[in-house]
N, C-alpha and C positions, 0 to 999 in steps of 0.2 A: 432678145438682146440685139443693139442697136448694128444694124448692118444695112451700107449701099446710105447712111443720112450723114445727116449731122446735128448736134446740138450749137445754138447760140447762146453762145454764155454774157453775160451780163454784168461789169463789177462797179462799184463806187456812185452808184445809185448819179444824183445830179453833179456830181462831183469829177468826175473821169470813166469814161467808158472804156472798155475792155470786150473786143467782137472777136470771138476765135473759134474759128468752124473746126470741130473735131473731128478727122475719120477716122470712124471704128470699124475696123473690119472685124467680117464676123469670127467670132470665137470659138464659131463651134467646128473651123479647120482644125484648132489645137486640141478641141475636145475627142476631134476625131484621131490625130493621129497620138492621143495621149491613150486612146481604146475607154473614153469614157461614152464613146457612141459608137454605133457603126456605119451610120447614115448621115449627111449634112442635106438640110431640104434648104433651099433658098427659094421665099416664094413673094410677092410684090416686085419681083424682075424687069425691069422695064425692058421690054423687046430688043431695044438700041444695044443692050449690054448684054447682051444673052452672050452671044458668042465669043466675047471677048471673056466673059466667065467662063464660059467651056473649055477655051485657051490655056485658062490659064491653071484651072483645076488639071487638066490633063498634063502640062508642065510642071506638075506636083505629081505625078505618076498614077493620078486617080480617074475614078471613072466620071464624065456627067454626061448626063442626057437631059433638055428638057424634054416637059410632058406636054402633049397635045391639046392646052388650053393654053385661052388667052382669056384675059379681065381685061376691064375696066372701071373707074370707078363712077357710082352712082350721083345724081344731081347733089345730095347729100353728103356724101365723102364719106360715108356709113357703112355700106359695102362694096363689095367688087363682084361684077354680075358679068356674063359669060358674052364675048364680044370679039368679033374678027382680027386678026394680026395685022395691027397699025403701030408708027411711032407712040403713040400715047395709051398703048396697052401695055399691059402684064403679064409674062408667065412665071411657071416655078422650074426650077433645075431638083434634082436629085443626083447626089455627091457621093461615090463611096469610095471603100480601097481595093476590093478586088470583085472580077467580071461577074462569080455567081450571087452578090450580097446585090449587086450594080440589078442584073435582072430580075434579084427577087423584088426589092425593094420599087427596082419603075412597075412591074404589076400592080404591089400594093396599093400607090400613089396613086395610081391611074386608076383603079378602084373606088381608093379615100373619092376623089375630085369629079369620077365619072355622074352623070342623071338619072342614069338606067339601072344601076345596082343594088337589088335590096337589103333594106334598112338591114337585116339581120346580119348578112354577108359585111356590107358596111360598116357594121359596128365591129366585126370580128377583124377587120383591114385596119381600120382605125387602132384596134389594140394594138396588133401586130406593129403600124407606126409607131404607133409611140415609145415599143420596145426598141427600133430601129434606132432610133432616135434620143435611146439611155433616158426619157422619163422615166421617173419613179413610178411604180405601178399604182402607188397612193393616189397620183398624179392622175394620171391613164382612169383608173375609176373612177374619180370624181367628174372629169372632162365628159366620160361618158354618160353620166350622169345627169349631169347639166345641159347637154348639148340637146338633148330632148326637149327642156324647157324655155332655153334662151339662142336666141338670133342677135348674131354679132359680139364683137370683143366688149363694146361700152359697156353693154349687161353682166357679162360675166365678170367685167373688173369690178364695178359694184357688186354684182354677188358676191364676191370671193374677198373682197377690203372687208364689209361689213358683217359676215360672216367668219372673219379671223379673231382665235382666242390671244391676247395676249398684245404683244408690241408685233406690230408690219414689219418685216425685214427690209432694213434697206437692201440689201444683197439680190433680193426679189423684186424691189419695186420698178413700176413703171411707170416711165417711160427706156431707161438706160438700165434695165436688170440682166441680172450675168449667168438669168436661163432663159431659155425661149418660149419653154412652157407655160403654161398657166398652170400654178400652182396648186394644192388642192385646198389649200389655205397658204399665209402670208408671212406664216411660221413654222410653215412643213420642212422639220429636221432635216431629210432626204434632200430638198430642191437646195436650202440653206448650202448643204454641204457642198453639191455638184458648184454651188455659186464660186464657193471658197475656192474649189480645185481650179476652177474659169478665171478666178483673180488670178491662181500663183502662176496661172501657164502663162498669163500674158503682160506680167510684169516683168518678167526677161526681155518680152519687146518692146524696148525702148523707143525704137524706132518709129512703128504704129501704132501703140498701144500708148506710149510717153504721156499725151498731153490727155489721154483719160484718165490715166492709173494715177497721177499728181490730185486733176479735179474730181476723182471719187474721194483720196483722201481724205479732202478742206471739207467733207458732207459727214456731219455727224447727222443731221435733221434734216427732211427734208417734205415740205408742204406742196401739195400741186393742188390746184386752182385748174378741174377740168370740165369742160362744158361736151368734150365728144374723145372717144379717143386717139384722134387728131388735132383736139384743139386743146390747149392747156397750157399753162405756165406752170415752173416749178419754182418756189424759192427756198433758198439755201441757207439753213439753220437761221431759222426765223425766229424772231420775240414774239409772242402772244401776252396783249395786255387785253383781258376782256374780249371784248370785238374788235380791237383794233389789231394788226399785223403789221409789226413790225422786220423788214430787209434791208442786206445792202448787198445781194447779189440775185440775180436768177435768168434762166434760162427758157429756150422754148426751142422747139422738136422739128424738126426742118424733112420732113417722110414723104411720101408720092403724093399723098396731098393739096397740090398746088394753093387751092381755092382757102383751105383752114391754113396753110402755113400764110399767105399775107394777113387772112383777117389778123393771127395771130403777134406777125409783123405790128400791126397797127396798136395792138393792147399793149406791146413792149414796148414803141415808143411813148405811149403815157406812162409807164413802169417806173422807164428809166431816167424820169425825170423826179418821180417821187422814191418816197422810201417806208412808205405803209398802207394800207389800204384797209378799208372796212364794205362789208358784204350784207346791205342791207336790201328785203325785199325782193332780191333775185339781182340787183343791181352792185357791183363791184365800183365803188372811188378807192382812187389814189388822192392819194395828197404829200404832203411835206409837212413833214412834224420837228423839223431840224428847227433852233432858236428859240424853240418851248412854244411856235406856233401853227394851229394848224393851217396851212393851205391847197385848196383842191387842184389837185392838178391835170383832173380829166376824169369821167364815167368809162369804164371800158365794156364793150360790148361785142357778144362773140357772132357778132354777122349776124347768119343763115338760122344759127342755131336757137331753137325758142324752148330752151331748157336753161332753167338757171345753172349758177356752175356750183359743182360738189368741192369741197373739200378734204384734200388724202393726206395723210401725217405718214412718213417712213423714220425709222430709226435704226443707228448701228447696231444697237443694244440687243 
């Protein structure tokens, strides 16, 4: 679920550009007040924002506490590694509605994140943490099995996508999914139900969520070109003709991975001059097909990424 981050949306190809920063507050708060979960867990929180977030939670009569762990992104921006607190570090905050839940949840999440906890105990704490967060049992069990085999969100994303039967549902799509957990599949009915309930909760919050809801309603299909969890460009309602993909609008995601965002801005600069692309031998070539002629706009590079981009499709159906 998008939290503390922006979507940069481009429309109109070479004709016009609309750049919209959509500030999406965490829908987790609405889930908390609606009883869909007992705890909100905010991770990847910049150290500079911790105090403000805690004060805001307390102003809503919630209990909030930052966990005693700090992290920084590694050089490839694929993993968070332990670090000392600084302006560039990130931490996690646990938020709940009552003091007893707060005490237990803080203990559970500290054990999940601590390095010296035996694996069997950590697994049980992960199960309890998932329950606090309102995740479906099927998804908790799937994650606990998967966690032993995978390292990093990118691998999990690819694994779940490639093993989903049927249509990958737009409500569970990364990057702006309406649930925050990794589902057991992208067609998981229990996860889709949570997502739909969350959307109904935020639809009435016009001031905070209006731009997101309006944007979400425009999307019937989404095609993500992804190099990693932070490096992707998403095409809205694309048209595929053999190996060529045509589009009218797309967006990129601005999260805590600053280097990755700058690299994707360079890709976006090429994409906004174009209306189609093709991938050959791991290279993405953008071009303009208007007027019946193919005019190359440029070659997209994902900078430091050593991997060819993957294409992932999502549908509202």
